[in-house]
Structure formats: structure tokens, C-alpha cells
C-alpha positions in Angstrom: 88.9 -67.4 -211.1 85.4 -68.6 -210.5 82.7 -68.4 -213.1 79.5 -66.6 -212.0 76.1 -65.2 -213.0 76.4 -62.7 -215.9 73.9 -60.0 -216.6 73.3 -57.6 -219.5 70.5 -55.3 -220.5 68.4 -58.0 -222.1 69.7 -61.4 -220.8 70.9 -62.9 -217.6 73.2 -66.0 -217.8 72.4 -68.0 -214.7 74.4 -71.0 -213.6 72.6 -74.2 -214.6 70.9 -76.1 -212.1 68.6 -79.3 -212.2 65.6 -77.0 -211.2 65.8 -75.4 -214.7 65.2 -78.8 -216.5 61.3 -78.1 -217.0 61.7 -74.5 -218.2 64.5 -75.6 -220.6 62.5 -78.5 -221.9 59.5 -76.2 -222.5 61.6 -73.8 -224.7 63.4 -76.6 -226.5 60.3 -78.4 -228.1 60.8 -77.0 -231.6 62.6 -79.7 -233.7 64.4 -77.0 -235.8 66.5 -76.2 -232.7 68.1 -79.5 -232.7 68.4 -79.9 -236.6 72.1 -79.4 -236.7 73.3 -80.3 -233.2 74.8 -83.7 -232.4 72.2 -84.4 -229.7 68.4 -84.3 -229.9 66.0 -83.4 -227.2 62.6 -85.2 -227.8 61.5 -86.1 -224.2 61.8 -84.3 -220.8 64.1 -87.3 -219.9 66.3 -86.3 -222.6 66.7 -82.7 -221.3 67.1 -84.1 -217.7 70.1 -86.2 -218.9 71.4 -83.2 -220.9 71.3 -81.0 -217.9 72.8 -83.6 -215.6 75.8 -84.2 -217.9 76.4 -80.5 -218.1 76.2 -80.2 -214.4 78.6 -83.1 -214.0 81.1 -81.4 -216.4 80.9 -78.3 -214.2 81.7 -80.4 -211.1 84.7 -81.8 -212.8 85.9 -78.3 -213.8 85.6 -79.0 -217.5 82.7 -76.8 -218.4 80.4 -74.1 -217.0 76.9 -74.2 -218.2 74.3 -71.3 -218.1 70.6 -71.1 -218.7 69.8 -67.9 -220.8 67.1 -65.8 -219.2 65.5 -63.3 -221.4 64.3 -60.3 -219.4 62.2 -58.9 -222.3 60.2 -62.2 -222.5 60.5 -62.9 -218.7 61.6 -66.5 -219.2 64.4 -69.0 -220.0 64.9 -69.1 -223.7 68.0 -71.4 -224.0 71.4 -72.5 -222.9 75.1 -71.8 -223.5 78.3 -73.1 -221.9 82.0 -72.5 -221.4 83.6 -75.9 -222.5 87.0 -77.4 -222.5 88.3 -75.1 -219.9 92.1 -75.0 -219.7 93.3 -72.9 -216.8 96.9 -73.8 -217.6 96.7 -72.5 -221.2 94.1 -69.8 -220.3 91.8 -70.9 -223.2 88.3 -72.2 -223.4 85.3 -72.8 -225.9 81.9 -71.3 -225.9 79.4 -73.8 -227.1 76.4 -76.0 -226.8 74.5 -72.8 -227.4 70.9 -73.1 -228.5 67.9 -70.9 -228.1 64.1 -71.1 -228.6 63.4 -69.9 -232.1 61.3 -67.1 -230.7 64.6 -65.3 -230.0 66.5 -66.1 -233.3 67.6 -62.9 -235.0 67.1 -60.8 -231.9 69.8 -59.3 -229.7 69.9 -62.3 -227.4 72.7 -64.2 -229.0 74.8 -61.1 -229.4 74.5 -60.1 -225.9 75.1 -63.6 -224.6 78.3 -63.9 -226.6 79.4 -60.4 -225.6 78.9 -61.3 -221.8 80.7 -64.6 -222.1 83.6 -63.1 -224.1 84.0 -60.2 -221.9 84.1 -62.3 -218.8 86.5 -64.7 -220.4 89.0 -62.0 -221.6 88.6 -59.3 -219.0 88.0 -61.2 -215.8 89.4 -64.8 -216.5 92.3 -63.4 -218.5 91.8 -65.9 -221.5 94.2 -65.7 -224.3 92.0 -67.7 -226.6 88.3 -68.5 -227.0 87.1 -71.1 -229.4 83.6 -71.3 -230.8 82.8 -74.5 -232.8 79.7 -75.5 -235.0 78.8 -78.3 -237.2 79.8 -77.9 -240.9 76.3 -78.1 -242.0 74.9 -75.4 -239.5 75.1 -72.5 -241.8 73.0 -70.1 -239.6 75.4 -70.7 -236.7 78.5 -70.1 -238.8 77.0 -66.8 -240.1 76.2 -65.8 -236.5 79.9 -66.6 -235.3 81.5 -64.7 -238.3 79.2 -61.8 -237.6 80.7 -61.2 -234.1 84.2 -61.2 -235.6 85.6 -64.6 -234.8 88.1 -65.9 -237.2 87.5 -69.1 -239.1 90.4 -71.6 -238.6 89.1 -74.5 -240.7 87.2 -77.7 -240.8 88.0 -80.6 -238.7 86.5 -83.8 -240.4 84.8 -86.3 -238.2 86.0 -84.6 -235.1 83.3 -85.6 -232.7 80.7 -88.3 -233.2 81.8 -88.7 -236.8 80.7 -85.2 -237.6 82.6 -82.4 -239.4 83.1 -79.2 -237.3 84.1 -75.7 -238.2 86.5 -74.1 -235.8 86.6 -70.4 -235.1 88.6 -68.4 -232.6 89.0 -65.0 -230.9 92.3 -64.2 -229.2 93.1 -61.6 -226.7 94.7 -59.6 -229.4 91.3 -59.7 -231.3 89.1 -58.9 -228.2 89.2 -55.1 -228.4 88.0 -55.1 -232.0 85.3 -57.8 -231.4 84.2 -55.9 -228.2 83.7 -52.7 -230.1 81.9 -54.6 -232.9 79.5 -56.3 -230.4 78.9 -53.1 -228.5 78.0 -51.4 -231.8 75.5 -54.1 -232.6 74.0 -53.8 -229.1 73.6 -50.0 -229.4 72.1 -50.2 -232.9 
């Protein structure tokens, strides 16, 4: 199964390319975006390295990065990825998600997660999707719990000496999570 562009009513998830670097940097300038993430973007060069690393991960088949285009604002507002893709085990992660603060508490994240989860479970036939965030990123944890992911626990000093909270959605959970997300998007 090949990953591809995904489109909803408000957002389009477009496969990441180097040409997106400038637009991503423009929407990533607010320091609060990076407050709880293990990497900081301060300079355009930082974003270029970030984008290049994501594209290299895609070329190795380890991840699939997207830019998030908001049709309402008519611009790129962030980034998200499928990570740790295991075709053999039919599981993957959704992560490295960040958005410009102008779309926080809007329908953007809900629709992005819906599109990513729908494709993972219904097209790619995943049996498990993990969503991971840092232990101190409470806003992210609340957003993950809101969509119906199940908290599995905290792994201490998992990556870069940082504690991470692990959540999952399995194929058994998908129908309930899908209905929940659809009700949020209709409301």
C-alpha cells in the first residue's frame, strides 16, 4: 500500500517536499509551537534540516510526512507524519504533529487525525496506530484523549532523555473512534 495525498472538507494533507520549507518556516515562527517538542525551529536552516530529515525517512520507508494545508485560511498551517511504519506488523505511529497557533482549537487537528486514521485502518489495513507525546505536553495529551485513543502509559527517558506518554487505537477501536471523530466534525 502506498501512502498518498489525503483531503477532507477543511484540510489537505500533502506529501512533504523540499519546496514546502519556506511556507512551513513562516507558519512555525511562534515559540509556543515548539515548547513541548524535542526539537526547536528557530531559523530557516533548522526547518530545512527538519524537512530534509523527514523526506529521508520517507525514502527509507520508515515514515511518511505531510504538510497540512488549511483550505479555509488558504495556506499551509503545519505538519504531521506517519512514523515507525511496520508493514510486517501492520502498525504505525502518527506523530511529529505541529500547527500554527492560529488553528489551535479549530477543526484542523480533528480532521487531520480522522484522515490519517481512516487511511491507516481502512486502506492500509493497520491493526494498531500509536500516538505519542511528551509527558509535559498536557494540551497534546488532552487532544489525543479527546479523539478516543487509549492511554497505555509513560515510558521514562524513551527518546532524547525525555518521558513520553503512549496512546493507541486498534482496529477493534476504530469504528467507535471514527464515529466520535465524525460527530465532532459535524458539530
